[in-house]
VODRENGU-248646 format. One record per residue (C-alpha): residue number from 0; chain; x, y, z. Coordinates in steps of 0.25 Angstrom, whole numbers, plus 5000, padded with zeros to 4 digits. Layout:
NUM | A | X | Y | Z
...
end
This chain:
0 | A | 5328 | 5376 | 5483
1 | A | 5324 | 5387 | 5472
2 | A | 5327 | 5387 | 5458
3 | A | 5324 | 5391 | 5445
4 | A | 5320 | 5381 | 5433
5 | A | 5319 | 5381 | 5419
6 | A | 5305 | 5376 | 5419
7 | A | 5305 | 5374 | 5405
8 | A | 5312 | 5380 | 5394
9 | A | 5308 | 5393 | 5386
10 | A | 5314 | 5407 | 5385
11 | A | 5302 | 5414 | 5392
12 | A | 5301 | 5404 | 5402
13 | A | 5307 | 5410 | 5416
14 | A | 5313 | 5400 | 5427
15 | A | 5306 | 5395 | 5438
16 | A | 5308 | 5396 | 5452
17 | A | 5305 | 5382 | 5459
18 | A | 5310 | 5373 | 5471
19 | A | 5318 | 5361 | 5468
20 | A | 5327 | 5351 | 5476
21 | A | 5340 | 5356 | 5481
22 | A | 5349 | 5349 | 5471
23 | A | 5357 | 5335 | 5475
24 | A | 5372 | 5335 | 5474
25 | A | 5380 | 5323 | 5465
26 | A | 5391 | 5320 | 5471
27 | A | 5399 | 5329 | 5461
28 | A | 5392 | 5342 | 5465
29 | A | 5391 | 5351 | 5474
30 | A | 5376 | 5359 | 5480
31 | A | 5377 | 5375 | 5478
32 | A | 5369 | 5382 | 5486
33 | A | 5368 | 5394 | 5474
34 | A | 5370 | 5408 | 5480
35 | A | 5369 | 5415 | 5466
36 | A | 5367 | 5411 | 5451
37 | A | 5371 | 5417 | 5438
38 | A | 5362 | 5420 | 5426
39 | A | 5367 | 5417 | 5411
40 | A | 5361 | 5416 | 5399
41 | A | 5362 | 5401 | 5399
42 | A | 5353 | 5401 | 5409
43 | A | 5342 | 5408 | 5400
44 | A | 5346 | 5399 | 5388
45 | A | 5345 | 5388 | 5397
46 | A | 5330 | 5390 | 5401
47 | A | 5327 | 5395 | 5386
48 | A | 5331 | 5382 | 5382
49 | A | 5342 | 5386 | 5372
50 | A | 5352 | 5376 | 5376
51 | A | 5342 | 5364 | 5379
52 | A | 5347 | 5357 | 5365
53 | A | 5363 | 5355 | 5372
54 | A | 5357 | 5358 | 5386
55 | A | 5344 | 5349 | 5388
56 | A | 5339 | 5354 | 5403
57 | A | 5327 | 5348 | 5405
58 | A | 5316 | 5357 | 5413
59 | A | 5315 | 5361 | 5423
60 | A | 5329 | 5364 | 5427
61 | A | 5336 | 5375 | 5436
62 | A | 5343 | 5384 | 5428
63 | A | 5356 | 5392 | 5429
64 | A | 5370 | 5389 | 5429
65 | A | 5378 | 5400 | 5438
66 | A | 5380 | 5398 | 5453
67 | A | 5388 | 5401 | 5463
68 | A | 5385 | 5397 | 5478
69 | A | 5391 | 5389 | 5491
70 | A | 5394 | 5372 | 5490
71 | A | 5381 | 5367 | 5500
72 | A | 5385 | 5351 | 5497
73 | A | 5394 | 5344 | 5490
74 | A | 5393 | 5331 | 5481
75 | A | 5401 | 5319 | 5488
76 | A | 5412 | 5321 | 5477
77 | A | 5414 | 5334 | 5477
78 | A | 5429 | 5339 | 5479
79 | A | 5431 | 5353 | 5477
80 | A | 5418 | 5360 | 5484
81 | A | 5414 | 5360 | 5498
82 | A | 5402 | 5365 | 5505
83 | A | 5401 | 5381 | 5507
84 | A | 5410 | 5382 | 5495
85 | A | 5404 | 5394 | 5486
86 | A | 5404 | 5388 | 5471
87 | A | 5401 | 5394 | 5460
88 | A | 5398 | 5387 | 5446
89 | A | 5391 | 5386 | 5431
90 | A | 5385 | 5373 | 5434
91 | A | 5386 | 5363 | 5423
92 | A | 5375 | 5363 | 5411
93 | A | 5365 | 5351 | 5416
94 | A | 5368 | 5354 | 5431
95 | A | 5361 | 5370 | 5430
96 | A | 5353 | 5377 | 5440
97 | A | 5359 | 5388 | 5447
98 | A | 5346 | 5396 | 5448
99 | A | 5342 | 5389 | 5462
100 | A | 5349 | 5388 | 5475
101 | A | 5356 | 5375 | 5474
102 | A | 5363 | 5368 | 5463
103 | A | 5371 | 5356 | 5462
104 | A | 5385 | 5358 | 5454
105 | A | 5395 | 5348 | 5450
106 | A | 5408 | 5351 | 5456
107 | A | 5415 | 5352 | 5443
108 | A | 5407 | 5365 | 5439
109 | A | 5409 | 5373 | 5453
110 | A | 5419 | 5381 | 5456
111 | A | 5422 | 5390 | 5470
112 | A | 5418 | 5405 | 5469
113 | A | 5427 | 5416 | 5468
114 | A | 5429 | 5420 | 5482
115 | A | 5427 | 5435 | 5476
116 | A | 5414 | 5434 | 5471
117 | A | 5400 | 5434 | 5478
118 | A | 5391 | 5422 | 5474
119 | A | 5383 | 5433 | 5465
120 | A | 5396 | 5435 | 5456
121 | A | 5400 | 5421 | 5457
122 | A | 5387 | 5416 | 5451
123 | A | 5390 | 5425 | 5440
124 | A | 5401 | 5419 | 5435
125 | A | 5401 | 5405 | 5431
126 | A | 5395 | 5404 | 5419
127 | A | 5402 | 5416 | 5412
128 | A | 5415 | 5414 | 5418
129 | A | 5415 | 5400 | 5413
130 | A | 5410 | 5403 | 5398
131 | A | 5421 | 5415 | 5398
132 | A | 5432 | 5405 | 5403
133 | A | 5427 | 5393 | 5394
134 | A | 5428 | 5405 | 5382
135 | A | 5440 | 5411 | 5384
136 | A | 5449 | 5404 | 5392
137 | A | 5445 | 5386 | 5388
138 | A | 5442 | 5389 | 5374
139 | A | 5447 | 5404 | 5369
140 | A | 5460 | 5402 | 5375
141 | A | 5460 | 5416 | 5376
142 | A | 5476 | 5422 | 5376
143 | A | 5481 | 5436 | 5381
144 | A | 5479 | 5444 | 5370
145 | A | 5467 | 5438 | 5362
146 | A | 5457 | 5445 | 5359
147 | A | 5442 | 5442 | 5362
148 | A | 5429 | 5447 | 5359
149 | A | 5418 | 5445 | 5372
150 | A | 5405 | 5447 | 5366
151 | A | 5393 | 5453 | 5376
152 | A | 5405 | 5456 | 5386
153 | A | 5395 | 5465 | 5396
154 | A | 5387 | 5450 | 5398
155 | A | 5391 | 5439 | 5407
156 | A | 5400 | 5431 | 5401
157 | A | 5405 | 5446 | 5394
158 | A | 5411 | 5450 | 5407
159 | A | 5417 | 5437 | 5412
160 | A | 5423 | 5435 | 5398
161 | A | 5429 | 5447 | 5398
162 | A | 5437 | 5448 | 5410
163 | A | 5441 | 5434 | 5406
164 | A | 5447 | 5438 | 5394
165 | A | 5454 | 5450 | 5399
166 | A | 5461 | 5441 | 5409
167 | A | 5466 | 5431 | 5398
168 | A | 5470 | 5442 | 5390
169 | A | 5462 | 5445 | 5379
170 | A | 5457 | 5458 | 5373
171 | A | 5445 | 5459 | 5375
172 | A | 5432 | 5464 | 5365
173 | A | 5417 | 5465 | 5371
174 | A | 5404 | 5468 | 5366
175 | A | 5394 | 5476 | 5376
176 | A | 5385 | 5489 | 5376
177 | A | 5391 | 5502 | 5376
178 | A | 5385 | 5504 | 5388
179 | A | 5393 | 5492 | 5396
180 | A | 5407 | 5495 | 5387
181 | A | 5413 | 5501 | 5398
182 | A | 5410 | 5490 | 5408
183 | A | 5414 | 5479 | 5400
184 | A | 5428 | 5487 | 5397
185 | A | 5428 | 5486 | 5413
186 | A | 5428 | 5471 | 5413
187 | A | 5440 | 5472 | 5403
188 | A | 5434 | 5471 | 5388
189 | A | 5444 | 5479 | 5379
190 | A | 5436 | 5482 | 5368
191 | A | 5420 | 5484 | 5371
192 | A | 5411 | 5485 | 5357
193 | A | 5396 | 5491 | 5361
194 | A | 5389 | 5478 | 5353
195 | A | 5375 | 5489 | 5351
196 | A | 5385 | 5499 | 5343
197 | A | 5398 | 5492 | 5337
198 | A | 5402 | 5480 | 5330
199 | A | 5412 | 5472 | 5336
200 | A | 5416 | 5466 | 5322
201 | A | 5420 | 5478 | 5316
202 | A | 5429 | 5480 | 5328
203 | A | 5434 | 5468 | 5332
204 | A | 5445 | 5458 | 5324
205 | A | 5452 | 5447 | 5326
206 | A | 5446 | 5441 | 5340
207 | A | 5453 | 5430 | 5347
208 | A | 5439 | 5425 | 5354
209 | A | 5425 | 5430 | 5353
210 | A | 5416 | 5425 | 5365
211 | A | 5404 | 5425 | 5357
212 | A | 5389 | 5427 | 5365
213 | A | 5381 | 5434 | 5354
214 | A | 5370 | 5425 | 5347
215 | A | 5369 | 5435 | 5335
216 | A | 5375 | 5427 | 5324
217 | A | 5380 | 5440 | 5318
218 | A | 5388 | 5443 | 5330
219 | A | 5394 | 5427 | 5329
220 | A | 5397 | 5431 | 5315
221 | A | 5404 | 5445 | 5320
222 | A | 5410 | 5438 | 5331
223 | A | 5418 | 5428 | 5321
224 | A | 5424 | 5438 | 5311
225 | A | 5429 | 5446 | 5322
226 | A | 5439 | 5433 | 5326
227 | A | 5454 | 5431 | 5321
228 | A | 5456 | 5418 | 5313
229 | A | 5457 | 5407 | 5324
230 | A | 5448 | 5415 | 5334
231 | A | 5437 | 5409 | 5342
232 | A | 5422 | 5412 | 5343
233 | A | 5416 | 5407 | 5356
234 | A | 5401 | 5407 | 5356
235 | A | 5395 | 5406 | 5369
236 | A | 5380 | 5407 | 5361
237 | A | 5383 | 5396 | 5350
238 | A | 5380 | 5390 | 5341
239 | A | 5384 | 5378 | 5350
240 | A | 5394 | 5369 | 5342
241 | A | 5396 | 5354 | 5341
242 | A | 5407 | 5356 | 5350
243 | A | 5400 | 5361 | 5361
244 | A | 5390 | 5348 | 5358
245 | A | 5401 | 5339 | 5359
246 | A | 5407 | 5346 | 5373
247 | A | 5393 | 5345 | 5380
248 | A | 5390 | 5331 | 5376
249 | A | 5378 | 5334 | 5366
250 | A | 5373 | 5322 | 5357
251 | A | 5376 | 5321 | 5343
252 | A | 5365 | 5328 | 5336
253 | A | 5366 | 5341 | 5346
254 | A | 5380 | 5340 | 5339
255 | A | 5375 | 5342 | 5326
256 | A | 5365 | 5353 | 5331
257 | A | 5377 | 5360 | 5337
258 | A | 5384 | 5358 | 5325
259 | A | 5373 | 5364 | 5313
260 | A | 5372 | 5376 | 5325
261 | A | 5385 | 5381 | 5326
262 | A | 5389 | 5378 | 5311
263 | A | 5387 | 5391 | 5307
264 | A | 5396 | 5397 | 5317
265 | A | 5406 | 5386 | 5315
266 | A | 5408 | 5391 | 5300
267 | A | 5408 | 5408 | 5303
268 | A | 5420 | 5403 | 5313
269 | A | 5427 | 5395 | 5302
270 | A | 5424 | 5404 | 5293
271 | A | 5431 | 5414 | 5303
272 | A | 5442 | 5404 | 5305
273 | A | 5438 | 5405 | 5320
274 | A | 5434 | 5395 | 5330
275 | A | 5419 | 5392 | 5336
276 | A | 5416 | 5390 | 5347
277 | A | 5403 | 5388 | 5357
278 | A | 5404 | 5388 | 5372
279 | A | 5392 | 5385 | 5382
280 | A | 5402 | 5384 | 5393
281 | A | 5401 | 5375 | 5403
282 | A | 5402 | 5373 | 5419
283 | A | 5419 | 5371 | 5424
284 | A | 5422 | 5373 | 5438
285 | A | 5437 | 5372 | 5436
286 | A | 5435 | 5386 | 5427
287 | A | 5426 | 5393 | 5436
288 | A | 5437 | 5390 | 5445
289 | A | 5447 | 5398 | 5436
290 | A | 5438 | 5410 | 5434
291 | A | 5437 | 5410 | 5450
292 | A | 5449 | 5411 | 5450
293 | A | 5450 | 5424 | 5441
294 | A | 5438 | 5431 | 5448
295 | A | 5444 | 5428 | 5462
296 | A | 5458 | 5435 | 5455
297 | A | 5449 | 5447 | 5451
298 | A | 5450 | 5443 | 5436
299 | A | 5437 | 5442 | 5434
300 | A | 5425 | 5451 | 5441
301 | A | 5410 | 5445 | 5441
302 | A | 5400 | 5454 | 5433
303 | A | 5387 | 5454 | 5438
304 | A | 5375 | 5463 | 5430
305 | A | 5363 | 5458 | 5441
306 | A | 5359 | 5451 | 5453
307 | A | 5344 | 5443 | 5453
308 | A | 5337 | 5436 | 5466
309 | A | 5336 | 5423 | 5464
310 | A | 5319 | 5423 | 5462
311 | A | 5325 | 5433 | 5450
312 | A | 5331 | 5423 | 5443
313 | A | 5324 | 5425 | 5430
314 | A | 5324 | 5438 | 5430
315 | A | 5339 | 5436 | 5431
316 | A | 5338 | 5427 | 5419
317 | A | 5328 | 5438 | 5411
318 | A | 5340 | 5449 | 5413
319 | A | 5351 | 5439 | 5408
320 | A | 5343 | 5437 | 5394
321 | A | 5342 | 5453 | 5393
322 | A | 5355 | 5452 | 5389
323 | A | 5357 | 5466 | 5396
324 | A | 5368 | 5459 | 5408
325 | A | 5380 | 5466 | 5411
326 | A | 5388 | 5452 | 5417
327 | A | 5381 | 5441 | 5425
328 | A | 5367 | 5440 | 5432
329 | A | 5366 | 5433 | 5444
330 | A | 5355 | 5427 | 5453
331 | A | 5355 | 5427 | 5470
332 | A | 5350 | 5415 | 5474
333 | A | 5355 | 5415 | 5487
end
């Protein structure tokens, strides 16, 4: 099969197309023929080596986390899926490799593809959908009438999170450029802030939750200051915390590293009488099935910016890295 591999870590390195054997299927896995693969900033961060301390993939390995396709083989202990099923997934850590023609996926990481979506649309959903779900539902426990600030509303996570937050009954503020303001409002945002000309700290006060996705430390400081007492800041960009290290089973010395890295953010949270949480989303087929139900009910719609051919995988990665995407970028594999 054809696949794009990370041959060695590095920001200037490109993925390399190569021929690999078709994956073998373990007893609790299915073999998926990949039709479409979503592209995420995480794919670039993995390639660059930004996560190798916590996710030490050993090059060469196939990159890619989001997939939509058809089951063509099932393991002996698989009970939920059969050959011919149309499925989608954000595959599990250490099982990545969706920039390829086939992938073996753990049964628990899969869900049936929404019937009202194309393969391309379905592939755009899993990582951003699960990120938003785990932030707003699982951790945030968002209730009707609460105020949520979602940074970067026109990005992949932002476009999904706005729709989910509105479904949960929240008042949603977000940032984007002026050219995207009306478009983001149509997704459900109540207040849209032009990050180029306006300061969100002067416009927002007593918010219940901030979904934080900006690496600028000044933005982090401001985000804490707009929270109400007892509010939550859930960060998608770090710093990683000891709680995160515990969740993914890191060694003791890495837990110490995360304690050091997150000490500043934890102090800021304490000063603001707020809670800080780093979210590194996980694969979860059962949650994806709940997202499927919302999509089939018309509550949430996929937002695709651009489609690329499989041969253009590196160009797709570069486009995502530009930070100019409106929604998701998808690669058509088949």
